[in-house]
C-alpha positions, 0 to 999 in steps of 0.5 A: 682699335685704340678707341675700343680699348679707351671705351672699355672699363677693363682690359680686353682680350683679342677676341673681345676686341674683335667682337666689339669691332664688329667688322670683318677683321680676322682674330689673327689680324686683331692680335697682330695689330694689338702686338704692334700697338704694344711694341709702340708702347700704346697698349700693355698686356697682362695674362688673365687666364690663358689669354692676354688682355690689352689696355691702352697706356694713355688716354686719347687726349694724351696721345693726341697731345703727344702727336701734336708735340711731335709735329711741333718738334719736327717743324722748323718754324713752330710759331708758324705751325701753331699759327696755322693750327690755331687759325683753323680752330672754330670760335668755340675751340678758340675760346676754350684755348684762350681759357686754358692759356689764361689759366696757366701761370706765366 
């Protein structure tokens, strides 16, 4: 559902989200999910006309980074966790990570 909101160029109503999902989810189910995402702070809603329209509060990359920080904070050995994560990256991803780290001020 967040993917649909991330790809949208404007806030979407539950009906528009349901339509773009192209699945068998009922409108009420989509509304329930959007409400739960709002409670978690992942989407906001604004009344446009008679319906609420939803938009993501952060980008996909921001959400992934937040989740990665949460996992690191929960680890008793952050270095081991980072080592395991980096050890599973592709060579291309390692090069990208190295370039990012090289660009940081010490």
